[in-house]
BAFI-3210 file (N, C-alpha, C; in Angstrom, 3 decimals, decimal comma, padded with zeros to 6 digits):
// residues 89
n [1|2|3|4|5|6|7|8|9|10|11|12|13|14|15|16|17|18|19|20|21|22|23|24|25|26|27|28|29|30|31|32|33|34|35|36|37|38|39|40|41|42|43|44|45|46|47|48|49|50|51|52|53|54|55|56|57|58|59|60|61|62|63|64|65|66|67|68|69|70|71|72|73|74|75|76|77|78|79|80|81|82|83|84|85|86|87|88|89]
n.u [166,022|163,767|163,191|161,822|160,259|161,362|163,867|165,067|165,255|167,121|169,386|169,747|170,392|172,860|174,408|174,693|176,833|179,017|178,765|181,156|183,125|185,249|187,688|189,550|190,601|192,882|194,135|196,559|195,621|195,690|194,884|193,436|193,312|191,436|191,677|189,780|190,190|189,864|190,050|189,272|189,591|192,353|193,174|192,721|194,358|194,547|194,061|196,075|198,410|198,169|199,243|198,047|196,806|198,840|199,701|197,535|197,456|199,910|199,384|197,320|198,751|200,521|198,760|197,668|199,889|200,326|199,952|197,614|195,918|195,542|196,790|198,594|197,937|200,219|202,102|201,801|202,874|205,545|206,273|206,107|207,324|207,331|204,617|203,765|202,992|203,293|203,428|203,519|201,655]
n.v [-162,587|-159,982|-157,483|-154,297|-153,029|-150,564|-150,470|-152,707|-151,898|-149,822|-151,257|-152,827|-150,886|-150,132|-152,281|-152,070|-151,218|-148,545|-145,395|-144,125|-145,959|-146,908|-147,424|-144,940|-144,184|-142,361|-140,187|-138,320|-135,164|-132,660|-129,471|-126,397|-123,168|-120,222|-116,732|-114,139|-110,820|-108,647|-105,614|-104,386|-106,181|-106,451|-104,082|-104,106|-103,996|-105,816|-108,230|-108,510|-108,549|-110,669|-113,485|-115,986|-116,077|-116,120|-118,210|-118,536|-116,009|-115,939|-117,886|-116,592|-114,399|-115,710|-116,777|-114,392|-113,205|-114,695|-114,506|-115,531|-115,716|-118,057|-121,114|-124,243|-126,896|-128,192|-126,212|-125,197|-127,220|-127,061|-124,629|-124,979|-124,355|-121,566|-121,027|-122,202|-124,848|-128,045|-130,496|-132,686|-131,735]
n.w [053,310|052,810|050,446|049,724|046,705|045,859|047,119|045,960|043,305|043,507|044,300|042,014|040,123|041,093|040,387|037,688|034,941|035,342|033,676|033,454|033,548|031,525|028,944|027,536|024,333|022,391|019,827|017,892|016,763|014,404|014,925|013,967|015,329|015,660|016,399|017,634|017,721|020,447|021,470|023,817|026,000|025,933|026,972|029,687|032,624|034,789|033,591|031,598|033,141|034,838|036,668|036,716|034,255|032,436|030,687|028,869|027,767|026,463|024,536|023,163|022,134|020,429|018,507|017,557|016,356|014,092|010,574|009,389|011,494|012,840|014,265|014,103|016,410|017,123|017,295|019,817|021,338|020,563|021,635|024,364|026,951|026,932|026,879|029,153|029,179|030,272|029,073|026,198|023,418]
ca.u [165,730|162,824|163,378|160,717|160,589|162,227|165,226|165,627|165,611|168,365|170,463|169,961|171,102|174,243|175,107|174,909|178,159|179,073|179,070|182,514|184,052|185,658|189,051|189,503|191,727|192,943|195,227|196,988|194,821|196,242|193,734|193,726|192,494|191,396|191,537|189,095|190,792|188,976|190,985|188,803|190,227|193,792|193,443|192,482|195,659|194,469|194,117|197,370|199,497|197,797|200,102|197,197|196,425|200,053|199,718|196,527|197,854|200,964|198,701|196,624|199,744|201,024|197,730|197,519|201,058|200,262|199,232|196,290|195,116|195,335|198,027|198,363|198,087|201,606|202,877|201,734|203,830|206,895|206,509|205,555|207,830|206,877|203,187|203,475|202,437|204,335|203,336|203,423|200,279]
ca.v [-161,193|-159,444|-156,055|-153,710|-152,815|-149,388|-150,847|-153,646|-151,116|-149,111|-152,247|-153,227|-149,791|-150,176|-153,372|-151,698|-150,674|-147,088|-144,786|-143,600|-147,086|-147,317|-147,041|-143,956|-144,201|-141,096|-140,039|-136,949|-134,447|-131,329|-128,578|-124,982|-122,324|-118,822|-115,784|-112,904|-109,763|-107,747|-104,668|-104,025|-107,057|-106,184|-102,848|-104,307|-104,299|-107,012|-109,411|-108,618|-108,776|-111,769|-114,673|-117,133|-116,054|-115,983|-119,229|-118,264|-114,771|-116,341|-118,552|-115,542|-113,628|-116,583|-116,822|-113,050|-112,883|-115,432|-113,702|-116,097|-115,672|-119,406|-121,889|-125,667|-127,214|-128,613|-125,018|-125,087|-128,197|-126,557|-123,479|-125,401|-123,612|-120,174|-120,967|-122,829|-126,183|-128,957|-131,795|-132,649|-131,590]
ca.w [053,576|051,849|050,161|048,983|045,291|045,699|047,521|044,980|042,114|043,820|044,264|040,628|039,462|041,562|039,694|036,295|034,662|035,425|032,374|033,481|033,628|030,193|028,584|026,466|023,408|021,685|018,881|017,618|015,780|014,152|014,962|013,782|016,187|015,246|017,487|017,287|018,539|021,172|022,090|025,153|026,985|025,931|027,708|031,117|033,218|035,637|032,724|030,917|034,098|035,727|036,637|036,417|032,843|031,623|029,632|027,841|027,095|025,529|023,426|022,411|021,393|019,365|017,462|017,000|015,534|012,833|009,575|009,122|012,715|013,356|014,385|014,383|017,830|017,329|017,651|021,277|021,847|020,302|022,515|025,649|028,113|026,819|027,157|030,435|028,973|030,735|028,415|024,740|022,940]
c.u [164,852|163,065|162,155|161,184|161,515|163,673|165,851|166,013|166,920|169,551|170,767|170,702|172,569|175,063|175,393|176,292|178,093|179,394|180,503|183,558|184,361|187,092|188,960|190,764|191,709|194,138|195,533|196,105|195,413|195,067|194,194|192,764|192,550|191,160|190,833|189,575|189,702|189,863|190,544|189,509|191,738|194,136|193,233|193,770|195,637|194,557|195,510|198,519|199,234|198,729|199,278|196,849|197,627|200,062|198,743|196,838|198,976|200,367|197,989|197,591|200,317|200,029|197,604|198,682|201,039|199,458|197,830|195,371|194,780|196,670|197,681|198,622|199,506|202,502|202,866|202,752|205,262|207,257|206,011|206,021|207,353|205,415|202,806|202,817|203,530|204,289|203,285|201,959|200,189]
c.v [-160,636|-157,941|-155,520|-153,359|-151,620|-149,729|-151,792|-152,929|-150,365|-150,063|-152,689|-152,145|-149,781|-151,245|-153,041|-151,082|-149,145|-146,506|-144,250|-144,709|-147,584|-146,872|-146,101|-144,062|-142,881|-141,092|-138,573|-136,350|-133,059|-130,366|-127,149|-124,175|-120,894|-117,943|-114,547|-111,839|-108,907|-106,804|-104,245|-104,860|-106,853|-104,946|-102,988|-104,808|-105,566|-108,287|-109,575|-108,908|-109,941|-112,965|-115,899|-117,219|-115,985|-116,958|-118,902|-116,971|-115,059|-117,034|-117,533|-114,752|-114,424|-116,638|-115,465|-112,676|-113,604|-114,627|-114,223|-116,036|-117,040|-120,137|-123,364|-125,939|-127,672|-127,424|-124,796|-126,026|-127,697|-125,394|-123,757|-124,598|-122,168|-120,029|-121,640|-124,186|-127,184|-130,320|-131,603|-132,596|-132,189]
c.w [052,456|051,684|049,432|047,566|045,082|046,038|046,508|043,690|042,329|043,759|042,837|039,856|039,858|040,867|038,235|036,131|034,666|034,046|032,313|033,521|032,218|029,954|027,394|025,626|022,657|020,754|018,664|016,530|015,638|013,979|014,730|014,635|015,667|016,465|016,969|018,253|019,172|021,975|023,492|026,215|027,045|026,747|029,220|031,761|034,072|034,803|032,138|031,867|035,053|035,552|036,238|034,931|031,902|030,449|028,513|027,098|026,104|024,311|022,548|021,562|020,229|018,202|016,787|016,091|014,190|011,816|009,253|010,334|013,257|013,370|014,526|015,860|018,131|017,675|019,161|021,901|021,683|021,220|023,928|026,838|028,102|027,227|028,459|030,315|029,295|030,058|026,912|024,350|021,562]
res [m|f|l|n|t|a|a|s|k|i|l|q|k|g|r|q|k|s|p|f|a|f|i|q|k|f|g|y|v|d|v|y|m|k|w|k|k|d|s|y|y|d|s|i|e|h|i|t|k|s|i|e|l|k|s|i|i|s|l|k|n|c|i|a|q|d|p|n|g|c|i|p|i|s|a|v|s|k|r|g|l|e|m|g|v|s|m|k|v]
***
């Protein structure tokens, strides 16, 4: 069977390894996050009472309560149920 050059190039690309076909390894990293307060968003009732945003609002409140304005990511893991996180971080 004879293929034209365009078709053969397409077939050759299909044989190449996909950029998404790899095994990802990861480890624990303790990250500090800072929160910049914006009182405008705190005053919008749709945001503060939203069920979909409950987790991120809990995270925001946790960061805002810290005197340094930042928390280690392990604090999210410790407060998982409060923040709606169902896995260890």
